[in-house]
N, C-alpha and C positions, 0 to 999 in steps of 0.2 A: 596202416590206416591213413590218417592225416590227408584226406582228399579235399581238394578245393570245392567250393560250391558248384562251379561250373563242371568240374569232373563228376560231382554227384548227379547233377542234372543229366549229363550225358550217360552216365552209367545206368541210371534208372530207366531212361528211355530206351537205351540199347538193350538192357536185360529183358524188358517186356516185349520189345519188337522181336527179339530172338525167340520169345515164347509165344509167337503168333498174334501179337497186339498191333493195331495200327496206331502210329503216332499221330495224335490230333493236336494242332496248334492251340495255344491258350486262347480262350475267348476274351473279349474286352472286359474291363472292369464294369462297364455299363451292361447290365444283363439284357439279353436279346428277348424283347417282347415279353418281359415278366414284371408286371407292375408291383408284385409283391415284394420285390427286392430293390433297395437303393443301389447296392453294388454286388458284383459277383463275390460270394464269400466261401465258395467250396468248389472243388473240381467238378462235382456232379451237376452243377447249375446248368451247364451247356447241354447236358443229356437228360434234363428233366422231362422233355417231351418224349424221349425214347423210353424212359422208365414208366411213364404214364401210358404208353401205348398210342400216343398221339402222332408219333413220327417214326420213321425207320431210317437206319443208316446202312451203308453197303458193307459194314463190318459188324462183327459180334464181340470183338475184344478191342479195347482202346487203352492207350496210355497218354497221359497229359502232364505237363508242368504248368500249372494254372495260376495266373495272377489273381490275387484275392485282396479284399479290403474289408476290414471290420472297424467302422467308425461311425455307424449310424444304425438306427432301427434296433431290432432284437439283439443282433450281435454287435456290440459296441465295446471295443477295448481301449477307447481313447483315454479315459481318465487314468488307466493303469499304466500307460505307456511311459517309460522312463523310470517308473518306480519298481518295476520287476525285471527279472533277467530274460523274460521271454514273451511279454505282451507286445504286440505290434499293431499298427494300423494296416500297412501293406505287408503282405507275406506271400510266399509261393507254396502251393500245395501240390505235392507229387501224388498222382493217383493212377490206379489201374481199374478197369471196369470190364464187366462181363454182362452182356445183354442176352440173357437166356442161354448162355453157353456153358462155361465152367461154373462151379459153385464152391462150397466151403473147402473141400479138400484141396483144390488147386490153389484157392486164395491164401490159405494157410501155408501151403508148401511154398508158393512164390515168396511170400513175405519173410518166412524163415530163412529161406535160401539167400534172398537178397541181402538181408541185414547181417547174417553171420558169415556168409562166404564172400559176397561182393564188397560190402562195407567193412566187414571185419569186426563187428561188435562181438563182445565176449558172451557166449551162450549162457554162462552161469550168472550173468547179470540181468538177463531178460526175465520179465514177468509177463503174464497175460491175464486179462480179466475176460469173463464170458457171462452171458445172461444166465441167470440162476437155473433155468430149466433146459439149457441148451447142452444136453448130454452128448450130442453128436460132435459139437465143437470140442468138448472136453476130451473125448476119445481121440479126435484127430490131433489135438495138440500133444497128448501123451504119446501118440504113435510116432510123431515127428521128432520126439526127444525132449519135450518140456516136462520136467518133473511135476507130479501131481501137486506137490507142495508149493509150486509157484504158479498154479492156475487158481485164480480166485473167481468165485461166483458173485455176481452183483445183481441188484434189482433193475427194474425198468428205467429208473432215472439215469443210471449210468451205462446200461448195456442193452438198451433197446432203442432203435432209431425209427422215426416215422417222418414222412414228408409233410404231412398235415394231419388234421383231425381224422381224416379218412384217406384211403388210398394205400399205395405200396408201403410196406414197413417190414421190420424184422429185427432179430437179435444182432448184436455186434460184439466183436472181440477186440479189445484194445491191447496193444503191445507196449509195455513200459520198460524202462531201463534204469537200473540202480547206478547212480553216479558215484556211490561210495561215501565213506564217513567224512570226506572233506566237505560235503554239502549238508547243511542242516535239514532235518526233516525225518519223517517216519521211514521205516524200512520196508513198507509194503505200498502198493499202488493206492491212489486215491486218498492218501493220508495228508497230514500237514507237511508243509515245507516243500522244497525242490529236489530232495534227494532221489526219489523215484518218480520219473517224469514220463508222461504219455509220449509215445513216438508215432505210432501208426494205428489208425482205426479201420478195422474191416467190417463192413456192414453187409450182412447176409439178408438181402431183400427177398424174403420168401413168402410173405403173407400180404393179403388185401384186407384192410379193415373197413367195414361198412359203417353206416351211420349209427347202428345199434352197438358198435364196438366189437362185433363178432369178427374174428380172424379166420380167413379162408385161405388155403394154400394157393400161391400163384402158379399157374400152369407152367411158367418158365421163370424160375428163381434167378435173380441177378446179383452181381457183386458191385459194390461201390466202396472204394477205399480212399483214404486221404492221410498224407503224412507231410507235416511242415518241414520245408527244406531248411529253415533256419535252425530248428532243433536238431535235425539230422546232422547238419554241418557242425553244430557245437559238439556233438558226440564224436563225429568222425575226426575232428580236429583236437579233441582232448581238452576242451574248455567247458566251463560250467555256465557261461552266459552267452546268449546269442550275439551279444554286442562285442564279444571277443573273437568272433569268426571273421573270415575274410570278406564276408558280406558287409560288415559294418566298420572294420578297421580303417579302410581308406577314407571313409566319410568322417569318422572321428578324428583321423589325422588332419584332414582338411579343416575341420572346425577348430582343432587345436592350433594349427598354423595361423588361422585367422584371428583367433582370440588371444593367443599368447598363453592360454591355460593348458596344462597337461592332464590328459585323461588318467585317472587312477590315483590322483592326489587328494582331491577334496570331494567328499560324498555329494555335497550340494552341486558343485560344478559338474561332477560326473553325471548326476541326474539330469541337469539342463542339457548336457551334451548328448545324452541318450535320447531325450525327447526330440532335439533338433535332428539328430541322425535318422531316427525313425520317420519323422514327419517329412524330411527331405525326400525320402523314398516314396512316401505316399503322394506328395504333391506332384512329383515328377511323373509318376505313372498315371495319376488321374488326369493331368493336363494332356499328356501324351495320348490318352484315350478319349479326349474331347471334352472333358469337364472344365467348366470355367467358373470362377467365383461368382456367387449370386447370394441372394437372401433366402433361397428356398431349395429343398431337395438336395441333389448331389452337389450343386454349386455351393450351398451353405456349408456342407461338410468340408469341402475343399477350403472354403474361406476360414472355417474354424481351424483347420490343420495348419494353414499358413500363419494365421495369427497366433496360434498357440506356440508355434516354433519361434515366431517373432518375439512373444513375450518371454520365453525362456532364453532367447538370444540376448535380450536386454540385461538379464541377470549376469550374462558373461561379458557385458560391455558391447555387444553387437547392436547395430542399428541406431546408435546414438547420433551418427553423423549422416544418416541415409540408409537406404536399403542395402542389405548384404546377402540375404538368403539366395537370391538369384545366382550369385557367384558360386555359392556352395553346391547348387544343383549340378554343377559340372562333375563333381565327384561321383555322384549317383550315375550320371550318364556314362562316364568313363568306365565304371565298374560293371555295369549291367548291359551295355550295348551289344556285347558279344551274344548274350542270350536273347536280347530284345532289340533288334536292329532298328525298330521304329523310334527308339529313343534318340538316335542320332538325327533322324529327320525332324524330330520335335524339339531339338535342342533350343533353337531360338525362340520358339513359341513358349517353352517352359520358362526360360529366363525372363521374357518380357511379361508374361502373366504374373509370375511371382514378384517381380520388381514392382509392377503396378499395384498389386494387392498389398504388398508390404508398405508402400508409400502411403496408401490409405490408412493402413492400420497404425502407422507411426503417428499420424495426425490424431487418430482416435485415442491412442495411449497418452499422447500429450495432454489431451483434455480430460480423459477419464481417470488416469492413474492417481492424480492428486486427490480427486474426489473419493475414490475407493480407499485410498490411504487414510483420509479423514474419517470415513465411515468405520474403518477397522479400529482406528484409534479411539473413536467414540465408544465402540462396543467393549474394548479392552478397559477403557477408563471406568466404564459402568460395571466392570466385573461380570460381563455377560459372555455368552459363547456363540451367539447367533447374529448374523447380519440380517437386519429386517428386509423382508421381501420387497416392500415399497421402495426402499432405497436402492436395491438391486435393479428394480424395474426402471427407476428414474435414469440410472446409469445406462441401462440398455436401451431405453427408448429415446432418451435425449442425445446420448453421445455414441450409441452403437457399441457400447462396451460388452463384450460377450460374457454370458453367464459362466461358461466353463473356465474362463480366465479368472473371473472373480472367485470361483471355487478353488482354483490353484492357489491364489494369493491368500485366501481364507485358510486353507489347509496348512500353509507354511507358518501361520500364526496360531494354529490350533483351534481355528474357528469353523463353524458350519454355516450353511446358508438356510434362510427361511424360504424353501422352495415353494411350499404351499402359498405363502404370501405373494411370492413372485408370480406364480401361475395364476393366482386370482386377479392380480393387477393386470397381467397380460390379457386374460379373458375379457376383462372389462374394456380394455382398450380395443381389442378385436371386435367386440360387440358394437362399439361406437363407430368403428371404422368399416364395419362389414358392408360390402357392396355385392350385388348380384352380378356375376359375370355375364357379358353380352354374348358369349359364345360357348357352347358345350358340345363336346364331341359326342356322336351317337354311341350308345353302349347298350349291351344286353345283359340283364342281370343273371346271376348264376342260376336262379330259379327258372328263368326263361330258357336258358341254355338247356337245362335239364328237360324242360318241356319239349323243346324242339327235338332233343335227342330221343325222347320217348315216343315222338310221333314219327320217328324213322325218317327225319329230313336228311336227304342225301347232300353231299357236297356240291356247291354250285360250280358248274364248269364254265370258265370264262373263255369266250371266243372272240373278244373284242379287239385283239391285235390284228385280226385279218378281216373282220366284217363289222358292219355297224347295224345290222339287222339280223335277228334270229328268232326262232320260236322256242318258247320255254313253258314248262308246266308249273303252275302255282303249287309249290310245296307247303307254304304256310302264309297266313295272313295275320299280321299283328296290328292290334289297336292298342296303342300304349304298350303295356307289357302283358296283354292278354291275347291268347290266340283265338282266332274266330274262323268260322267256316265261310263267311262272305263279307263283303263290304259294299255299301251303296253310295249313290251320288252325294258328294259333299263331305264324305268322311275322310279324315286323314289316316293313312295306313302305311305299313311297311310290308313289302312282298318279298318272299324268298322263292326264286325260280330255280329249276334244275340246270338251266342253261341261260347264259346272259351275255350280251355284247357290251353291257354297261361297265365302264371302268369304275372301280370302287376307290374312294379317296385313300391315298397312300403314297409314300415317297415324296410328299410335298405337293402332289398333283391332286386337284380337286376332283370329285366324282362327276360322272356324267349326268346330264339331264336328258329328257326325252319323253317318249310315250310307250305305254303298254296297252295294246288293244286286243280285246277279246270278242267272243261272239255276242256278249250282251252289254259290254261296257268299255270305258276308256280311262286309264289312270295317267295323269301327268306326273311324271317322275321329276322331283325337284332336287334330289340329293341321293347319292349312291355311297353306301359305306360298307366296310367289312370289319365288324366287331370281333370276329373270330376267323381263324384260318378256314378258307373255302366257304364262308357263310356271307353271302352278298345280300344286303338289305336295300331294296328300292323304295325310298321314302317319297310319298307324294299324296295327291288328292284324287279321289274318284271324281272325274269331271262329268261323267255321263254313265247312266245305267248302273250295272253292278258287276263285280268280279267275284268268282267262287273258287275255293280251293279245289285243285285238280283240273282246272280249265287250262287250255292251251292258249297262251297269249303271244301276239307278235310284239317283240321288243325292238324298238327303233330309237337309236341314239340320235340327238340333235347334232347334225353334221358340222355345222360351222363352229360352234363352241369347242367341239372335240378337235377339229383341225387346228384351231387357234391354240388350244392347250398343247397339242403335239409340237407346234412350232416353238412355243415358249419352253417346253421341256427340253427339246434338242438344243435350244439356245443356252439353257443353263449348263449343259454339258460342255459347250464350246466356251462359255464364260469360265467355268472351273479350270479347264485346260489352259486357257489363256492366262489366268491368274497365276497358275503354277509355273507357267513358262516365263512370265514376265517378272513376278515377284519372288519366286522361289518355291521350293518343295514344302516349306513350312505351311503354305496355304492349305487349309483343310476346311471342307464344308461343314458348317454348323447348323444348317437348316435352309429350307427353301419353300417358296410358294409358287406353284405353277398353276395359274388360272388362265381362262381364255383371253382376258383383257390385260394381263400384265404378268410379269415375273419378278420374284425377289430371291436374292441369293445372299446368304450370311456366310462369312468366311473369316478364318483366323488371320489377322494381320495387325500390326501394332502402331500404325500411324495412318492418318487420312490419306487417301489417294490424291496426288497432285493432278492438275488438269492435264499434264503430260501423260500420267499414268492412265487416266480415263481415255484419252485420245488413243493411246497405244492398245488398250484392251478393245475398244470399239473397232479399231482398224484390223486387229488380228482376228476378231470374231467374224466381221464382215468379209475379210479375205477368204476364210473358210466357207462362208456362205456363198460367195461368188464362185468358188471352186465347184460347188454343187456335188460335193462328195456323197457317195452312198452311205446311208446309216444302216449298219448291219447288226443283226442280233444272232447270238449263238446260245445254245443251252449247254452247260458243261458243269462238272463238279466244282464246288466252291473253292476247294484247295487248288485245283488246276487253274481256275480263273485268276485267283490272286497270284499264283506262280507266273502267269503270263503277263502280269502287270496291271490287271484290272483293279480299279480303286474300289474298296469296300468301305462302308461307313459304319463305325462302331455304333452299337445300339440298334441297328437294324437287324431284323430277323431273317436269316438265310437258311434254306433247306439244304439238302444234299446237292440238289441240282439248282443252278442259278441261271438267270438270264443276263447275258453280257451284251451291252450296247457299245459298239465301236464306231468311230468316225475316222476312217483311214488310220494313220498311226498317231494322230493328234490326241484322240480321247478314247479311253476305254474304261467303262464303269459297270458295276453290278447295278442293275436298274430294272424295276418292274413296270415302269411307266410307259405311256404311249409316245411315239416319236414320228417325225417326218420320215419319208423314205429317202430323201436327199436333202442336203443342207440348204440348197437353193430355194426350197419351199418356205424358208424363213423369210425371205424377201430382203429385209434390212433389219439391223439391230441398232438400238439407240439407248444409251444409258440416260435415265431420267434423273437419278440422284445417287449419291454415295454418302453414307452417314455411319456413325458409330452407334452400336446398340448395347455394348457391354465392354468390359475391359478386354482388350485384345480382339474384339470381334467387330468387323465392318459389315455393312450391308449395301448391296447394289440393287437398285430397282430399275427396271428397263422395260422397253416395249419392242415388239417385233411386228413385222408385216404391216397390216392396215394401221394398227395402233402407232407404229413408229412413223409411218407416213403422215398420220394425222398430227402427231407431235411436231414433226418438222414443219408442216404447213402452218400450225399455230405460231411457231417461233418466227416463221417468215412474216406472218401478219404482224407480230409484235415489232419486228425489226422495221417494217414499213411504217408503222405508227410512230415509232421512236424517231425515224428519219424525218417524219412530218413535224413532229414537236420541235426537233433541233433545226428545222428548216434547211435540210441538206439531203443529199441522195444516199442510198443504202451503203455505198462503198466508202462514204466519208463519215459514217456514224461514229466509228471508234475514235478517229483523230479529233473530230469535233467535240466528243464527249470528254476526251482527255484535256483538250484546250480549255473547256468550260470548268473542269475540275481544278486545273492549275489557276485559272483566273479567280475562282472561288476562294481558293487557299490564300491567294495574294490579297483579296479583299478582307478576308478574315484577319490576316496579319495586320493590315492597315487599320482595321477596327480595334484590335487589341492595343496597338500603339496609340490610337486616338484616345481610348479609354484611360490608358496609363498617363498621357499628358493631361487629360482632363482632371484625373484624380490628383495629380501632382499640383496643378494649378489651384484646384479647390483647397488643398491642404495649405498652400501658401496664403491664400486669401483668408483662411480661418485663423492663421497665426498672426 
């Protein structure tokens, strides 16, 4: 046995590939187009659309080693990390999947064979649990060699899985392993302690639950399995804690070398070292996948993880003289880059983001820790057990002291937090500060989606890459969230067509404007959105007459705004490529805005661009504009596209087939936006500004084409006016300005000297 984690990853993938599975790369920690999840927390997340019947894949069997994170939302292991042998924020989930192909018999056979033959786990130490009514699973386990005495039936809480209140669901069978009497705990699964631990969960997705709770058999039952690599590595390496595996030992060794403390000597030190080791893995993978610290959503989770690691680092003497976690991230990159090569590319980004956030946190601790210590002392002196919520809120609101860190400190002293009081104070503050956002993205409620589905609305076919006019039949008319049969002059509506040339907002590019003209009316389209795959909403106002469901309309996109947006979109690709060429491969796109009148590009970099940098970027982009290179698009499989060097952006939703936009060998990206046919159509590219928008994120705003020419003309005018003010010609403005600045400084020095002499003389007179 005694296989390394990397050997286990490879063995798992190889085993299932040999059994007809397609090896699918791990998806990002940022779920693809799934607002219900903060982070990818299971191997099946990237296949959710397949299980729901919303998408298809070119394979029926898949195997993955999936990056997962549980540190926010429903699945939150953060507070337990460091206090147990097996709770983690970041972890890897091994999984095999069948999409209507094989079912229970093969899933059980594969799992048994892999664990006992490939990994070498002892058969007599394995247990399984099954759903109480799943006689089929019971018989299959017995047939494969599992004694009936080690097959336990459990209820719906432990052995029935469902994706949501309705939809695909089914019984599951969990495989457990008895670690022996050296580990405290019950001798049967799901008992107290860690002696018998869950290893692998096999989900038999065979039912569809409707809104009434009724279960109906699925026409094509599927398989979804998940096994934590960390637990498997512990068993394969003969240790009882995940932290004793080769996944964590190098990280703990780096922490020990930095702190001068030895792991395994002091329980308190060990706990702190485990927290730091776990959180280092989490922060490295989160930043590598595009998450940056912030005060909300995923960024807030990252901030909490970095700061929690920093707080436990202080207990070991780390961070007293400045940031140190960023140096420790090297141990994670070194140990994991073989399995995840993207970590090597993100190395500098990870270090800089971590260092910047730790610096902020050290300042927070310096102010907040004495106040928290005083609050704890006050509670202890009063022989109480709870820190008041109002005091916690003051620490949070005034000093930014995180609640979870206060909870850790309180737990160390045997105290609890008044969470209700904290939440009440927080709610009051939010009520006082609440403001209505000036921008809301278009959305369609679940009820409305169901209505559209029930009216047999077909997917919208987009033809706008090749034409700006097309005829489409009105499939649905929406007024607010109500379906209507017609709309008349003056009404605001959203129309769904079966065919459209209108580009829907996405990928940073704004949606098209234009006209919809029918036999009896005309609609001015002011916004085009896509709230669901293949559902285009044309939002606007009926300017004349009426439009009816079922009518054929002529859809015409406003040509000039579309062309300008295309110029700006192609320019963003050139900017991205130039940044990576000039600044390094750590540059990663964090967002963009492509509008007809401007472009904005956010990217990872850790210092402001110099004027030389900006000049170099402009020069490189304009050089490729002047070359008038063809902008080519190809449709190919997503894995093939990435393998050929196309840049894909984490968090974006990609299907099996993707659109790849290439500009010679300079730029290649997965992109669904509209583009020029040749780079020369951009005309000219000019950077307007370069600013910082977050820790480690810079923003370039720029103009192309007519907008860039207008900007240059405006600056020429300003230069002429400045020359007139300085009473010189344009070519002498800079030397004249420098001369005036030098003269001004000399006069300021003379003035200061005069003031000093005057003050000295006044003092002598007074004496």
